[in-house]
PyMOL Python script that loads the backbone (N, CA, C, O; Angstrom):
from pymol import cmd

cmd.read_pdbstr("""\
ATOM      1  N   UNK A   1     166.054  66.792 190.549  1.00  0.00           N
ATOM      2  CA  UNK A   1     167.231  67.013 189.752  1.00  0.00           C
ATOM      3  C   UNK A   1     168.111  65.771 189.760  1.00  0.00           C
ATOM      4  O   UNK A   1     168.692  65.403 188.739  1.00  0.00           O
ATOM      5  N   UNK A   2     168.203  65.130 190.915  1.00  0.00           N
ATOM      6  CA  UNK A   2     169.026  63.921 191.000  1.00  0.00           C
ATOM      7  C   UNK A   2     168.517  62.828 190.071  1.00  0.00           C
ATOM      8  O   UNK A   2     169.299  62.169 189.387  1.00  0.00           O
ATOM      9  N   UNK A   3     167.204  62.641 190.053  1.00  0.00           N
ATOM     10  CA  UNK A   3     166.614  61.600 189.197  1.00  0.00           C
ATOM     11  C   UNK A   3     166.875  61.911 187.730  1.00  0.00           C
ATOM     12  O   UNK A   3     167.223  61.020 186.955  1.00  0.00           O
ATOM     13  N   UNK A   4     166.706  63.172 187.348  1.00  0.00           N
ATOM     14  CA  UNK A   4     166.972  63.563 185.965  1.00  0.00           C
ATOM     15  C   UNK A   4     168.426  63.310 185.590  1.00  0.00           C
ATOM     16  O   UNK A   4     168.720  62.779 184.519  1.00  0.00           O
ATOM     17  N   UNK A   5     169.326  63.694 186.477  1.00  0.00           N
ATOM     18  CA  UNK A   5     170.749  63.527 186.204  1.00  0.00           C
ATOM     19  C   UNK A   5     171.123  62.044 186.141  1.00  0.00           C
ATOM     20  O   UNK A   5     171.936  61.646 185.307  1.00  0.00           O
ATOM     21  N   UNK A   6     170.538  61.232 187.014  1.00  0.00           N
ATOM     22  CA  UNK A   6     170.795  59.782 186.971  1.00  0.00           C
ATOM     23  C   UNK A   6     170.276  59.183 185.674  1.00  0.00           C
ATOM     24  O   UNK A   6     170.798  58.174 185.201  1.00  0.00           O
ATOM     25  N   UNK A   7     169.244  59.804 185.094  1.00  0.00           N
ATOM     26  CA  UNK A   7     168.694  59.355 183.816  1.00  0.00           C
ATOM     27  C   UNK A   7     169.457  59.879 182.613  1.00  0.00           C
ATOM     28  O   UNK A   7     169.049  59.665 181.472  1.00  0.00           O
ATOM     29  N   UNK A   8     170.565  60.566 182.866  1.00  0.00           N
ATOM     30  CA  UNK A   8     171.402  61.043 181.771  1.00  0.00           C
ATOM     31  C   UNK A   8     171.035  62.417 181.233  1.00  0.00           C
ATOM     32  O   UNK A   8     171.551  62.828 180.194  1.00  0.00           O
ATOM     33  N   UNK A   9     170.160  63.127 181.914  1.00  0.00           N
ATOM     34  CA  UNK A   9     169.776  64.470 181.472  1.00  0.00           C
ATOM     35  C   UNK A   9     170.704  65.480 182.125  1.00  0.00           C
ATOM     36  O   UNK A   9     170.858  65.505 183.346  1.00  0.00           O
ATOM     37  N   UNK A  10     171.312  66.299 181.306  1.00  0.00           N
ATOM     38  CA  UNK A  10     172.250  67.315 181.785  1.00  0.00           C
ATOM     39  C   UNK A  10     171.500  68.616 182.075  1.00  0.00           C
ATOM     40  O   UNK A  10     170.799  69.162 181.223  1.00  0.00           O
ATOM     41  N   UNK A  11     171.675  69.089 183.307  1.00  0.00           N
ATOM     42  CA  UNK A  11     171.058  70.358 183.707  1.00  0.00           C
ATOM     43  C   UNK A  11     172.178  71.391 183.780  1.00  0.00           C
ATOM     44  O   UNK A  11     173.134  71.172 184.523  1.00  0.00           O
ATOM     45  N   UNK A  12     172.117  72.471 183.072  1.00  0.00           N
ATOM     46  CA  UNK A  12     171.035  73.040 182.278  1.00  0.00           C
ATOM     47  C   UNK A  12     171.146  72.778 180.780  1.00  0.00           C
ATOM     48  O   UNK A  12     170.346  73.312 180.012  1.00  0.00           O
ATOM     49  N   UNK A  13     172.113  71.972 180.341  1.00  0.00           N
ATOM     50  CA  UNK A  13     172.325  71.807 178.898  1.00  0.00           C
ATOM     51  C   UNK A  13     171.144  71.157 178.185  1.00  0.00           C
ATOM     52  O   UNK A  13     170.753  71.604 177.106  1.00  0.00           O
ATOM     53  N   UNK A  14     170.569  70.104 178.776  1.00  0.00           N
ATOM     54  CA  UNK A  14     169.419  69.435 178.166  1.00  0.00           C
ATOM     55  C   UNK A  14     168.092  70.005 178.668  1.00  0.00           C
ATOM     56  O   UNK A  14     167.102  70.048 177.938  1.00  0.00           O
ATOM     57  N   UNK A  15     168.093  70.439 179.921  1.00  0.00           N
ATOM     58  CA  UNK A  15     166.858  70.899 180.559  1.00  0.00           C
ATOM     59  C   UNK A  15     167.194  71.965 181.593  1.00  0.00           C
ATOM     60  O   UNK A  15     167.971  71.716 182.515  1.00  0.00           O
ATOM     61  N   UNK A  16     166.614  73.144 181.442  1.00  0.00           N
ATOM     62  CA  UNK A  16     166.798  74.209 182.434  1.00  0.00           C
ATOM     63  C   UNK A  16     165.694  74.076 183.478  1.00  0.00           C
ATOM     64  O   UNK A  16     164.537  73.822 183.142  1.00  0.00           O
ATOM     65  N   UNK A  17     166.061  74.248 184.739  1.00  0.00           N
ATOM     66  CA  UNK A  17     165.098  74.145 185.836  1.00  0.00           C
ATOM     67  C   UNK A  17     165.111  75.411 186.670  1.00  0.00           C
ATOM     68  O   UNK A  17     166.147  76.053 186.840  1.00  0.00           O
ATOM     69  N   UNK A  18     163.937  75.760 187.189  1.00  0.00           N
ATOM     70  CA  UNK A  18     163.824  76.918 188.069  1.00  0.00           C
ATOM     71  C   UNK A  18     162.837  76.570 189.178  1.00  0.00           C
ATOM     72  O   UNK A  18     161.824  75.911 188.946  1.00  0.00           O
ATOM     73  N   UNK A  19     163.150  77.023 190.375  1.00  0.00           N
ATOM     74  CA  UNK A  19     162.277  76.792 191.519  1.00  0.00           C
ATOM     75  C   UNK A  19     161.545  78.066 191.910  1.00  0.00           C
ATOM     76  O   UNK A  19     161.669  79.103 191.258  1.00  0.00           O
ATOM     77  N   UNK A  20     160.781  77.964 192.989  1.00  0.00           N
ATOM     78  CA  UNK A  20     160.025  79.102 193.468  1.00  0.00           C
ATOM     79  C   UNK A  20     160.186  79.189 194.968  1.00  0.00           C
ATOM     80  O   UNK A  20     160.145  78.160 195.643  1.00  0.00           O
ATOM     81  N   UNK A  21     160.362  80.347 195.501  1.00  0.00           N
ATOM     82  CA  UNK A  21     160.499  80.668 196.926  1.00  0.00           C
ATOM     83  C   UNK A  21     161.940  80.914 197.362  1.00  0.00           C
ATOM     84  O   UNK A  21     162.159  81.450 198.448  1.00  0.00           O
ATOM     85  N   UNK A  22     162.916  80.545 196.562  1.00  0.00           N
ATOM     86  CA  UNK A  22     164.323  80.773 196.876  1.00  0.00           C
ATOM     87  C   UNK A  22     164.687  80.277 198.278  1.00  0.00           C
ATOM     88  O   UNK A  22     165.331  80.985 199.052  1.00  0.00           O
ATOM     89  N   UNK A  23     164.272  79.075 198.585  1.00  0.00           N
ATOM     90  CA  UNK A  23     164.613  78.467 199.867  1.00  0.00           C
ATOM     91  C   UNK A  23     166.116  78.219 199.948  1.00  0.00           C
ATOM     92  O   UNK A  23     166.770  78.108 198.911  1.00  0.00           O
ATOM     93  N   UNK A  24     166.682  78.130 201.154  1.00  0.00           N
ATOM     94  CA  UNK A  24     168.123  77.894 201.299  1.00  0.00           C
ATOM     95  C   UNK A  24     168.606  76.637 200.569  1.00  0.00           C
ATOM     96  O   UNK A  24     169.769  76.561 200.174  1.00  0.00           O
ATOM     97  N   UNK A  25     167.737  75.670 200.391  1.00  0.00           N
ATOM     98  CA  UNK A  25     168.098  74.437 199.696  1.00  0.00           C
ATOM     99  C   UNK A  25     168.587  74.696 198.271  1.00  0.00           C
ATOM    100  O   UNK A  25     169.368  73.909 197.737  1.00  0.00           O
ATOM    101  N   UNK A  26     168.141  75.782 197.654  1.00  0.00           N
ATOM    102  CA  UNK A  26     168.541  76.080 196.281  1.00  0.00           C
ATOM    103  C   UNK A  26     170.047  76.267 196.153  1.00  0.00           C
ATOM    104  O   UNK A  26     170.610  76.077 195.075  1.00  0.00           O
ATOM    105  N   UNK A  27     170.695  76.635 197.241  1.00  0.00           N
ATOM    106  CA  UNK A  27     172.154  76.833 197.236  1.00  0.00           C
ATOM    107  C   UNK A  27     172.904  75.511 197.401  1.00  0.00           C
ATOM    108  O   UNK A  27     174.107  75.442 197.149  1.00  0.00           O
ATOM    109  N   UNK A  28     172.194  74.462 197.824  1.00  0.00           N
ATOM    110  CA  UNK A  28     172.845  73.197 198.152  1.00  0.00           C
ATOM    111  C   UNK A  28     172.747  72.162 197.054  1.00  0.00           C
ATOM    112  O   UNK A  28     173.411  71.128 197.124  1.00  0.00           O
ATOM    113  N   UNK A  29     171.927  72.415 196.034  1.00  0.00           N
ATOM    114  CA  UNK A  29     171.782  71.443 194.957  1.00  0.00           C
ATOM    115  C   UNK A  29     172.954  71.556 193.999  1.00  0.00           C
ATOM    116  O   UNK A  29     173.692  72.541 194.004  1.00  0.00           O
ATOM    117  N   UNK A  30     173.110  70.532 193.179  1.00  0.00           N
ATOM    118  CA  UNK A  30     174.163  70.571 192.169  1.00  0.00           C
ATOM    119  C   UNK A  30     173.538  70.178 190.833  1.00  0.00           C
ATOM    120  O   UNK A  30     173.137  69.027 190.658  1.00  0.00           O
ATOM    121  N   UNK A  31     173.450  71.110 189.893  1.00  0.00           N
ATOM    122  CA  UNK A  31     173.876  72.508 189.971  1.00  0.00           C
ATOM    123  C   UNK A  31     172.931  73.318 190.869  1.00  0.00           C
ATOM    124  O   UNK A  31     171.815  72.893 191.166  1.00  0.00           O
ATOM    125  N   UNK A  32     173.402  74.473 191.284  1.00  0.00           N
ATOM    126  CA  UNK A  32     172.579  75.347 192.129  1.00  0.00           C
ATOM    127  C   UNK A  32     171.329  75.764 191.354  1.00  0.00           C
ATOM    128  O   UNK A  32     171.395  76.125 190.179  1.00  0.00           O
ATOM    129  N   UNK A  33     170.179  75.704 192.051  1.00  0.00           N
ATOM    130  CA  UNK A  33     168.886  75.905 191.410  1.00  0.00           C
ATOM    131  C   UNK A  33     168.526  77.386 191.301  1.00  0.00           C
ATOM    132  O   UNK A  33     168.506  78.105 192.300  1.00  0.00           O
ATOM    133  N   UNK A  34     168.245  77.829 190.085  1.00  0.00           N
ATOM    134  CA  UNK A  34     167.690  79.172 189.882  1.00  0.00           C
ATOM    135  C   UNK A  34     166.328  79.216 190.548  1.00  0.00           C
ATOM    136  O   UNK A  34     165.668  78.187 190.687  1.00  0.00           O
ATOM    137  N   UNK A  35     165.907  80.398 190.959  1.00  0.00           N
ATOM    138  CA  UNK A  35     164.651  80.482 191.707  1.00  0.00           C
ATOM    139  C   UNK A  35     164.015  81.854 191.553  1.00  0.00           C
ATOM    140  O   UNK A  35     164.651  82.814 191.117  1.00  0.00           O
ATOM    141  N   UNK A  36     162.753  81.917 191.922  1.00  0.00           N
ATOM    142  CA  UNK A  36     162.034  83.176 192.018  1.00  0.00           C
ATOM    143  C   UNK A  36     161.939  83.504 193.492  1.00  0.00           C
ATOM    144  O   UNK A  36     161.345  82.747 194.260  1.00  0.00           O
ATOM    145  N   UNK A  37     162.516  84.618 193.895  1.00  0.00           N
ATOM    146  CA  UNK A  37     162.507  85.013 195.298  1.00  0.00           C
ATOM    147  C   UNK A  37     161.340  85.933 195.598  1.00  0.00           C
ATOM    148  O   UNK A  37     161.016  86.832 194.821  1.00  0.00           O
ATOM    149  N   UNK A  38     160.719  85.692 196.735  1.00  0.00           N
ATOM    150  CA  UNK A  38     159.599  86.518 197.172  1.00  0.00           C
ATOM    151  C   UNK A  38     159.973  87.247 198.459  1.00  0.00           C
ATOM    152  O   UNK A  38     160.819  86.776 199.218  1.00  0.00           O
ATOM    153  N   UNK A  39     159.357  88.368 198.698  1.00  0.00           N
ATOM    154  CA  UNK A  39     159.555  89.098 199.943  1.00  0.00           C
ATOM    155  C   UNK A  39     158.480  88.633 200.924  1.00  0.00           C
ATOM    156  O   UNK A  39     157.370  89.165 200.945  1.00  0.00           O
ATOM    157  N   UNK A  40     158.828  87.624 201.740  1.00  0.00           N
ATOM    158  CA  UNK A  40     157.850  87.037 202.647  1.00  0.00           C
ATOM    159  C   UNK A  40     157.419  88.022 203.727  1.00  0.00           C
ATOM    160  O   UNK A  40     156.291  87.944 204.213  1.00  0.00           O
ATOM    161  N   UNK A  41     158.289  88.939 204.108  1.00  0.00           N
ATOM    162  CA  UNK A  41     157.917  89.947 205.101  1.00  0.00           C
ATOM    163  C   UNK A  41     156.809  90.830 204.558  1.00  0.00           C
ATOM    164  O   UNK A  41     155.828  91.098 205.252  1.00  0.00           O
ATOM    165  N   UNK A  42     156.957  91.283 203.321  1.00  0.00           N
ATOM    166  CA  UNK A  42     155.932  92.125 202.705  1.00  0.00           C
ATOM    167  C   UNK A  42     154.631  91.347 202.498  1.00  0.00           C
ATOM    168  O   UNK A  42     153.543  91.881 202.711  1.00  0.00           O
ATOM    169  N   UNK A  43     154.752  90.075 202.078  1.00  0.00           N
ATOM    170  CA  UNK A  43     153.560  89.245 201.924  1.00  0.00           C
ATOM    171  C   UNK A  43     152.811  89.108 203.246  1.00  0.00           C
ATOM    172  O   UNK A  43     151.591  89.263 203.296  1.00  0.00           O
ATOM    173  N   UNK A  44     153.547  88.818 204.309  1.00  0.00           N
ATOM    174  CA  UNK A  44     152.941  88.661 205.620  1.00  0.00           C
ATOM    175  C   UNK A  44     152.327  89.943 206.132  1.00  0.00           C
ATOM    176  O   UNK A  44     151.233  89.932 206.698  1.00  0.00           O
ATOM    177  N   UNK A  45     153.024  91.049 205.937  1.00  0.00           N
ATOM    178  CA  UNK A  45     152.508  92.352 206.371  1.00  0.00           C
ATOM    179  C   UNK A  45     151.196  92.666 205.673  1.00  0.00           C
ATOM    180  O   UNK A  45     150.237  93.094 206.314  1.00  0.00           O
ATOM    181  N   UNK A  46     151.148  92.457 204.361  1.00  0.00           N
ATOM    182  CA  UNK A  46     149.907  92.700 203.611  1.00  0.00           C
ATOM    183  C   UNK A  46     148.784  91.798 204.105  1.00  0.00           C
ATOM    184  O   UNK A  46     147.653  92.255 204.268  1.00  0.00           O
ATOM    185  N   UNK A  47     149.078  90.528 204.344  1.00  0.00           N
ATOM    186  CA  UNK A  47     148.058  89.587 204.797  1.00  0.00           C
ATOM    187  C   UNK A  47     147.504  89.991 206.164  1.00  0.00           C
ATOM    188  O   UNK A  47     146.292  89.975 206.377  1.00  0.00           O
ATOM    189  N   UNK A  48     148.394  90.353 207.087  1.00  0.00           N
ATOM    190  CA  UNK A  48     147.951  90.755 208.429  1.00  0.00           C
ATOM    191  C   UNK A  48     147.116  92.031 208.362  1.00  0.00           C
ATOM    192  O   UNK A  48     146.081  92.127 209.021  1.00  0.00           O
ATOM    193  N   UNK A  49     147.551  92.996 207.584  1.00  0.00           N
ATOM    194  CA  UNK A  49     146.791  94.248 207.463  1.00  0.00           C
ATOM    195  C   UNK A  49     145.397  94.010 206.894  1.00  0.00           C
ATOM    196  O   UNK A  49     144.424  94.588 207.378  1.00  0.00           O
ATOM    197  N   UNK A  50     145.295  93.165 205.872  1.00  0.00           N
ATOM    198  CA  UNK A  50     143.982  92.853 205.303  1.00  0.00           C
ATOM    199  C   UNK A  50     143.112  92.099 206.309  1.00  0.00           C
ATOM    200  O   UNK A  50     141.911  92.349 206.409  1.00  0.00           O
ATOM    201  N   UNK A  51     143.719  91.182 207.048  1.00  0.00           N
ATOM    202  CA  UNK A  51     142.969  90.443 208.056  1.00  0.00           C
ATOM    203  C   UNK A  51     142.463  91.369 209.161  1.00  0.00           C
ATOM    204  O   UNK A  51     141.316  91.249 209.592  1.00  0.00           O
ATOM    205  N   UNK A  52     143.303  92.283 209.618  1.00  0.00           N
ATOM    206  CA  UNK A  52     142.889  93.230 210.651  1.00  0.00           C
ATOM    207  C   UNK A  52     141.760  94.136 210.161  1.00  0.00           C
ATOM    208  O   UNK A  52     140.841  94.451 210.917  1.00  0.00           O
ATOM    209  N   UNK A  53     141.832  94.550 208.901  1.00  0.00           N
ATOM    210  CA  UNK A  53     140.741  95.361 208.337  1.00  0.00           C
ATOM    211  C   UNK A  53     139.431  94.578 208.346  1.00  0.00           C
ATOM    212  O   UNK A  53     138.372  95.124 208.654  1.00  0.00           O
ATOM    213  N   UNK A  54     139.516  93.298 208.007  1.00  0.00           N
ATOM    214  CA  UNK A  54     138.321  92.448 207.979  1.00  0.00           C
ATOM    215  C   UNK A  54     137.778  92.234 209.394  1.00  0.00           C
ATOM    216  O   UNK A  54     136.563  92.257 209.595  1.00  0.00           O
ATOM    217  N   UNK A  55     138.655  92.027 210.368  1.00  0.00           N
ATOM    218  CA  UNK A  55     138.228  91.841 211.763  1.00  0.00           C
ATOM    219  C   UNK A  55     137.555  93.105 212.281  1.00  0.00           C
ATOM    220  O   UNK A  55     136.532  93.033 212.962  1.00  0.00           O
ATOM    221  N   UNK A  56     138.122  94.249 211.962  1.00  0.00           N
ATOM    222  CA  UNK A  56     137.583  95.522 212.439  1.00  0.00           C
ATOM    223  C   UNK A  56     136.316  95.946 211.713  1.00  0.00           C
ATOM    224  O   UNK A  56     135.552  96.766 212.222  1.00  0.00           O
ATOM    225  N   UNK A  57     136.091  95.400 210.542  1.00  0.00           N
ATOM    226  CA  UNK A  57     134.892  95.737 209.764  1.00  0.00           C
ATOM    227  C   UNK A  57     134.408  94.462 209.053  1.00  0.00           C
ATOM    228  O   UNK A  57     134.677  94.283 207.865  1.00  0.00           O
ATOM    229  N   UNK A  58     133.693  93.571 209.775  1.00  0.00           N
ATOM    230  CA  UNK A  58     133.289  92.270 209.215  1.00  0.00           C
ATOM    231  C   UNK A  58     132.437  92.359 207.953  1.00  0.00           C
ATOM    232  O   UNK A  58     132.375  91.389 207.197  1.00  0.00           O
ATOM    233  N   UNK A  59     131.791  93.469 207.706  1.00  0.00           N
ATOM    234  CA  UNK A  59     130.957  93.578 206.511  1.00  0.00           C
ATOM    235  C   UNK A  59     131.742  94.064 205.291  1.00  0.00           C
ATOM    236  O   UNK A  59     131.203  94.146 204.188  1.00  0.00           O
ATOM    237  N   UNK A  60     133.003  94.379 205.501  1.00  0.00           N
ATOM    238  CA  UNK A  60     133.844  94.874 204.407  1.00  0.00           C
ATOM    239  C   UNK A  60     134.057  93.777 203.369  1.00  0.00           C
ATOM    240  O   UNK A  60     134.434  92.656 203.708  1.00  0.00           O
ATOM    241  N   UNK A  61     133.816  94.106 202.118  1.00  0.00           N
ATOM    242  CA  UNK A  61     134.053  93.174 201.025  1.00  0.00           C
ATOM    243  C   UNK A  61     135.362  93.544 200.330  1.00  0.00           C
ATOM    244  O   UNK A  61     135.600  94.708 200.008  1.00  0.00           O
ATOM    245  N   UNK A  62     136.194  92.552 200.107  1.00  0.00           N
ATOM    246  CA  UNK A  62     137.475  92.799 199.455  1.00  0.00           C
ATOM    247  C   UNK A  62     137.395  92.423 197.988  1.00  0.00           C
ATOM    248  O   UNK A  62     136.976  91.318 197.643  1.00  0.00           O
ATOM    249  N   UNK A  63     137.785  93.316 197.153  1.00  0.00           N
ATOM    250  CA  UNK A  63     137.954  93.023 195.740  1.00  0.00           C
ATOM    251  C   UNK A  63     139.255  93.661 195.264  1.00  0.00           C
ATOM    252  O   UNK A  63     139.428  93.969 194.084  1.00  0.00           O
ATOM    253  N   UNK A  64     140.154  93.848 196.208  1.00  0.00           N
ATOM    254  CA  UNK A  64     141.436  94.486 195.934  1.00  0.00           C
ATOM    255  C   UNK A  64     142.483  93.421 195.606  1.00  0.00           C
ATOM    256  O   UNK A  64     142.605  92.416 196.306  1.00  0.00           O
ATOM    257  N   UNK A  65     143.223  93.657 194.549  1.00  0.00           N
ATOM    258  CA  UNK A  65     144.303  92.772 194.166  1.00  0.00           C
ATOM    259  C   UNK A  65     145.606  93.328 194.740  1.00  0.00           C
ATOM    260  O   UNK A  65     145.945  94.487 194.502  1.00  0.00           O
ATOM    261  N   UNK A  66     146.327  92.514 195.485  1.00  0.00           N
ATOM    262  CA  UNK A  66     147.589  92.935 196.080  1.00  0.00           C
ATOM    263  C   UNK A  66     148.710  92.224 195.345  1.00  0.00           C
ATOM    264  O   UNK A  66     148.720  90.997 195.250  1.00  0.00           O
ATOM    265  N   UNK A  67     149.644  92.988 194.833  1.00  0.00           N
ATOM    266  CA  UNK A  67     150.779  92.430 194.107  1.00  0.00           C
ATOM    267  C   UNK A  67     152.054  92.731 194.869  1.00  0.00           C
ATOM    268  O   UNK A  67     152.313  93.872 195.253  1.00  0.00           O
ATOM    269  N   UNK A  68     152.843  91.695 195.082  1.00  0.00           N
ATOM    270  CA  UNK A  68     154.130  91.847 195.751  1.00  0.00           C
ATOM    271  C   UNK A  68     155.213  91.508 194.728  1.00  0.00           C
ATOM    272  O   UNK A  68     155.151  90.453 194.097  1.00  0.00           O
ATOM    273  N   UNK A  69     156.198  92.379 194.554  1.00  0.00           N
ATOM    274  CA  UNK A  69     157.237  92.119 193.563  1.00  0.00           C
ATOM    275  C   UNK A  69     158.044  90.858 193.879  1.00  0.00           C
ATOM    276  O   UNK A  69     158.221  90.499 195.043  1.00  0.00           O
ATOM    277  N   UNK A  70     158.520  90.207 192.853  1.00  0.00           N
ATOM    278  CA  UNK A  70     159.389  89.045 192.993  1.00  0.00           C
ATOM    279  C   UNK A  70     160.707  89.332 192.272  1.00  0.00           C
ATOM    280  O   UNK A  70     160.818  90.289 191.505  1.00  0.00           O
ATOM    281  N   UNK A  71     161.692  88.491 192.533  1.00  0.00           N
ATOM    282  CA  UNK A  71     163.006  88.685 191.927  1.00  0.00           C
ATOM    283  C   UNK A  71     163.478  87.361 191.339  1.00  0.00           C
ATOM    284  O   UNK A  71     163.418  86.327 192.004  1.00  0.00           O
ATOM    285  N   UNK A  72     163.946  87.391 190.099  1.00  0.00           N
ATOM    286  CA  UNK A  72     164.530  86.206 189.478  1.00  0.00           C
ATOM    287  C   UNK A  72     165.982  86.097 189.925  1.00  0.00           C
ATOM    288  O   UNK A  72     166.771  87.025 189.746  1.00  0.00           O
ATOM    289  N   UNK A  73     166.322  84.957 190.505  1.00  0.00           N
ATOM    290  CA  UNK A  73     167.692  84.701 190.945  1.00  0.00           C
ATOM    291  C   UNK A  73     168.235  83.603 190.067  1.00  0.00           C
ATOM    292  O   UNK A  73     167.926  82.426 190.256  1.00  0.00           O
ATOM    293  N   UNK A  74     169.049  83.995 189.103  1.00  0.00           N
ATOM    294  CA  UNK A  74     169.562  83.055 188.115  1.00  0.00           C
ATOM    295  C   UNK A  74     170.829  82.384 188.634  1.00  0.00           C
ATOM    296  O   UNK A  74     171.802  83.044 188.997  1.00  0.00           O
ATOM    297  N   UNK A  75     170.788  81.063 188.658  1.00  0.00           N
ATOM    298  CA  UNK A  75     171.942  80.276 189.112  1.00  0.00           C
ATOM    299  C   UNK A  75     172.283  79.253 188.024  1.00  0.00           C
ATOM    300  O   UNK A  75     171.843  79.377 186.881  1.00  0.00           O
ATOM    301  N   UNK A  76     173.051  78.273 188.387  1.00  0.00           N
ATOM    302  CA  UNK A  76     173.601  77.319 187.428  1.00  0.00           C
ATOM    303  C   UNK A  76     172.555  76.481 186.690  1.00  0.00           C
ATOM    304  O   UNK A  76     172.823  76.021 185.580  1.00  0.00           O
ATOM    305  N   UNK A  77     171.393  76.272 187.263  1.00  0.00           N
ATOM    306  CA  UNK A  77     170.412  75.374 186.620  1.00  0.00           C
ATOM    307  C   UNK A  77     169.739  75.984 185.397  1.00  0.00           C
ATOM    308  O   UNK A  77     168.992  75.300 184.698  1.00  0.00           O
ATOM    309  N   UNK A  78     169.994  77.257 185.132  1.00  0.00           N
ATOM    310  CA  UNK A  78     169.422  77.893 183.930  1.00  0.00           C
ATOM    311  C   UNK A  78     170.457  78.607 183.089  1.00  0.00           C
ATOM    312  O   UNK A  78     170.095  79.297 182.136  1.00  0.00           O
ATOM    313  N   UNK A  79     171.697  78.468 183.401  1.00  0.00           N
ATOM    314  CA  UNK A  79     172.715  79.216 182.660  1.00  0.00           C
ATOM    315  C   UNK A  79     172.777  78.843 181.194  1.00  0.00           C
ATOM    316  O   UNK A  79     173.133  79.680 180.364  1.00  0.00           O
ATOM    317  N   UNK A  80     172.438  77.603 180.851  1.00  0.00           N
ATOM    318  CA  UNK A  80     172.472  77.185 179.457  1.00  0.00           C
ATOM    319  C   UNK A  80     171.204  77.529 178.708  1.00  0.00           C
ATOM    320  O   UNK A  80     171.125  77.330 177.495  1.00  0.00           O
ATOM    321  N   UNK A  81     170.193  78.052 179.427  1.00  0.00           N
ATOM    322  CA  UNK A  81     168.902  78.322 178.780  1.00  0.00           C
ATOM    323  C   UNK A  81     168.941  79.631 178.021  1.00  0.00           C
ATOM    324  O   UNK A  81     167.944  80.022 177.414  1.00  0.00           O
TER     325      UNK A  81
END
""", "prot")
cmd.dss("prot")
cmd.show_as("cartoon", "prot")
cmd.util.cbc("prot")
cmd.orient("prot")
């Protein structure tokens, strides 16, 4: 974002930006970065449960798709979009 702004690009007026993971850094940028937030606890829980199932049954084949909901957190970097 700094490089874009130094190049004369206005965020979000010229270019809207969005990040992924909603890290704490998103609150420290100027403008504040919009992001997609994930539930890392749920992701980790699902991963551990699948791993334990595989350990307990090594011949088990996985073809299950696991979807974890995400949340759009709109901040200043996309307000003009």
